[in-house]
N, C-alpha and C positions, 0 to 999 in steps of 0.2 A: 406176161399180162400182157394183153394188146389195149391200145388206147384206141379210144372212139371217142368221136369227138357228134356231142346231139346239135344240131340245129332247129330250135326249136322254141317257142313264144310261148306256148302255152306251157305254164310253169308244171300246174300237175300232170300232163303228160311226159312233160320232160323228167318230170324226177322219177315218176314210173317206171320207163326207159329206162335211167339211169341206175337205179335198184335194181332191176333186172339182169341188164348185164353186168354187172357185179357180181351179183349171183353165180353168173356164170367164170367168174373167175377174171373177165377184163375193168380195166379202167376207165371210167366215162366220165368225161366232160359237159358242160353244157353251157351255150351260146344261144342270147336268146335273140338276136340279131345278124343281119347280112354284116355288120362290121365289127363284131364281137366275134364273130365266124371264121373273119380274113384274118384280125388280130391274134387270134389261137392262131391256127395256124399258122403264122409267120413267124410265133414264138416257138410252135412245136408242130409240126408235121403228123395229122394222126395215120393210123395204120387204116381207120375205115371211120367216113362221114355218113350219118343220117342227118338226112336234110331235108325240112318243109319247106314248101316255096312261098305259102303264102306270111310272110315275114314285116314287120311292122316302118322299115326302111326300106331294104328294099327286096326285090324280086328274087325267090332261092334262086331261079335263073342263074342271075348274074352272080350270085356266088359261085355257081357250079363252073358258069363262063370265066371267071375269074381263077378257080383253082388250076383248070386244065391249062390255061394261057399262062401259069406261074408255071407250069409243069408237075405241077401236083398230082401223082401217078395213083394215087390211095385210092381204093373204090370208093363208090358214094352209093348210097343209094336214100333216093327220092321216096318219103314218105307224105302222103299230100291227100288231102279231102278232092283234089281233083281229079274226076277219074274222065275224062276225054280223054279219044284216042289221041289227039291234038297235041293234049300237055303231054302225053305219055312219050310221044313221037320227038317233039321239042325236046325235053330230059333225055332220050335217048341220043340225039344227035349233039347236044352242047355235050357231050361224054358220058352220062349217068349208066352206073353197071346195074340198076334194078330201080322197079319203080313199083311201090308198094300204096294200094287207097286204105286212106281212112274209113271205116272201121275197122280196123286189122284183127289178128290173131296172135298173140303174143307170141306164143310156142313156134309159129309157123315165121315170125317177123326172127325169133331166136336162131331157127335152124336156119334162115338165106342169110343171117349176118355171117353165122361160123364158115357157112359154105364159101362165101365169100373172102372172109380171113383167110380160109382155108387154101384156094385157089391163089393169094396175092401172095403168099409164102411158097408157095413152090414156083413164084415168079422171079428174078434174081433183079430184073431191071422195075419190080413193081412199086419195090417201097426202097431204095438205096439209102442205107442210113449216112448220117451225119458221121464225118470221123471230130468235127470238133465240138463239144459239146456248150451248152451255154455258159454255164459256168467256167468252162476252159477259155472262154471267148471275154470273159470276164476276167479272171484272173492274168492271163497272158498279155492281153491288149488293153485290157482299161477299160474296156467298155459296161457302158451304164448299161439298164434293162431294155431301155426305150433301143440304144443305139446296137444294142442286140438284134431287136428285131427289125430295126431299119436293114442292117448286113445282111438278116436272111433275105429278105425284099429286095437289097439291091445286086446280091448271090445270084437272085432269078431273073435277073434285067431289067428290073421296074421303073421306072423312070421316076423323077421327086415327083411330079404330081398321081401317078399310082399309088407313089408310097403315102404321102399325104391323105388318098382317099381311102385306101386300109387300115392306115390307123389312128384315121381323125383327126390328121393336125392340119396345119395352113401350109402350103407349099414353101415358104419360107421358112416356116420351123423345118420342112422334112428336109429343104438343103442343105440347112445349119447342121443337123446330124449329119446329113449324107458328108459330107464337108469332113465332119469327125469323124467319122467312120473312115472314111479313106483316108485320112492322116492317120491315126492311129495303129491300123491296119499296114499302113505302107504301100495302100494299093493305089496307083492310077487308075483302072478302071472298075466300071465292074463284074467285069469276066474275070478280073484278078482275084478280086471278092469270091465270087465262086470258088476260085482254086483254093484261095486260102481255107475257106470253109470246110471246103473237102479234104483238107491235109492235103493238097498236091503242092503246096508252097514250098 
């Protein structure tokens, strides 16, 4: 079962996509804003992202850019009403793997998603599994759910300000969480956090 994140603020469209993906045997979750999308990825990197551009808080391009800067290599399929060539070019330059314009055919969309998942599964570097699960981090290191999210972002090298933006926190709160995570993990640097998360410590 593959995990697909649907980033779409149209509730009816998102629910319809979720149902179709589940019929295909996938697990799908929905994020209605850019902030929710980045938070969801911080919790668990999906196998594929279906990304709308017209989100209520930040542009979908912002989400795509953040994902690629954070090292998330999961395929991203942009699903948008914006059909100009310049929109598509911008999406591909930022790291999108596909671009489908609305309205779209559900059968074709499902086929495109299946193709991207198949290619990603054949690429050993496309979606490297995390060695330590969220549950393991909570049990072995006594991290809270929020601290697990912060640890994931720290492992990707994000600053306190970037963590605050991704999780919707104040910089002060993000810094406090960072200090607690470093203390509980016994890590002195963000790189060390990443090594622990990968089970290399």
